[in-house]
N, C-alpha and C positions, 0 to 999 in steps of 0.2 A: 304170285308169292315170290318174294325176293330172298327167302332163306330156305335152305335145304339141310336136312340132317340124315346121316347114314349110320345105321347100327354097326358097332364094332365091339363085339363081346358084351361087356357090362357097361359100355359107354356109347355115346352118340357123338359123331363128329359133325359140327355145325359150320356151315359156310353161307355167307350172304350178308344182307344188311337190313336195317330198320331205319326209317326216316321219321322225323317229327317225334322223337322219343323225349318226353318231358322229363327234365332233371336227370338225365342219364349220367351227366358229369358228376353228380353227387351221390348217385345210387350205389349201394353195395351189391344188390341183387336186382335182376330185371326179369321180365317175362318175355318169352319169344315163342311165336307160332311158326313152325317150320314144316315144309313139305317133306314127309317121310315115305310117301308112296306116290311116285310120279305117275303111276297108271290109274290111280283112283280119280273119281269125279271131283269137280270143283271144290266142294266143302268137305270132302272126305279125304283121307290120306294125310291129314294135318295132325301134328302132335305138338302139345303145349309143354314148354320147359321153363324151369327156373334156371337162370344163368348167373354165374358169379361174374360181376362186372369187372373184377380184377384178374380174371383168368387170362392166361397167355392166349393171344389171338383176338382179344376184344379191344377194339379201338373206338374211342368216342370222339367225334368231331362236332364242335358247336356250330349251330346255325345262327348267325348274328341277325338280330331283328333291327328295324329302323331305329329303335331306341338305343341300340348299342348292346342291349342285354342278349344273353344266349340261354334262354330257358329250355329251348328245344335243341335236339342233337340228331346227328346221323350216327348210327352205331354199326360198325363193320365187324363181322365175325369171320376169322380165317383159321380153319382147322381147330376150332374151339372144342375141347373135349368136355362133354357133359355126362356125369354119371347117370345111369338109368334111374337111380333113386331120386333124381331131380326132375323126372318126367311127371307131369300132372295128368292123371287119368290114364286111359288106355292109349297105346300107340294107334294113330289114325283117327282118334276121336277128339282132337284138340279144339275143333271148332266150337264144341259145347262149352269148354272152359273159357274160350276167348269171348264168346257172347255174354257169359255171366260177368266177366271182367268189364266189358264195355258197358253193360247195363249199370253196374255199380259205379263206374266212373261218371256216367251221365247223371245218376242220382246225386252223387257227391258234388258235382259241379253245379247242377241246376236246383238243388234243394236248399231251402233256407232252414237253417237249424238255429233255433232260439236257445238262449241260456236256460238252464233248469228253472222251472216254475213260470216260464213265460212262453208265449206262443207267437207265431207269425199270423198275419191276417190271412183270410181265406184265399186271397189272390196270390199267395206265395211270395210276396215282396219281402225285402230284407228289413222292413220297418216292424218293430216289435209292438205288439198290442199290449193290453193290460195283462198283469200276471194272472195265471190260471186261478179261478176261484173268486176273482174280483167281480163286483157287480158290473153289468154291461153298460 
């Protein structure tokens, strides 16, 4: 885990980094999973936060691809203050929220969504079949 957060009253102080963050350079808010209990087991002691990408201490550096584009970024957090109200779920239970987010990302990337009234073939390809209700 490359990010750590320490509780300070009604806030958390975040330090660390995230790599391969898609579109961080255009995002207003981001999600970060940080180690908040260094004594806990591997997937425990992690807390999930919403982070203001314009907050003091947030630095976004593009990762240039061979195409010259930079869709992915490294994000560095240096003493970033996150209000406790921006914590998602209970402290130390962030792995649950992270798994839900990852599953939703996988579905949105891998799933074919057809326009209303149409469907994709059963193989999940991007090619549209006949509109729903049409004879086969």
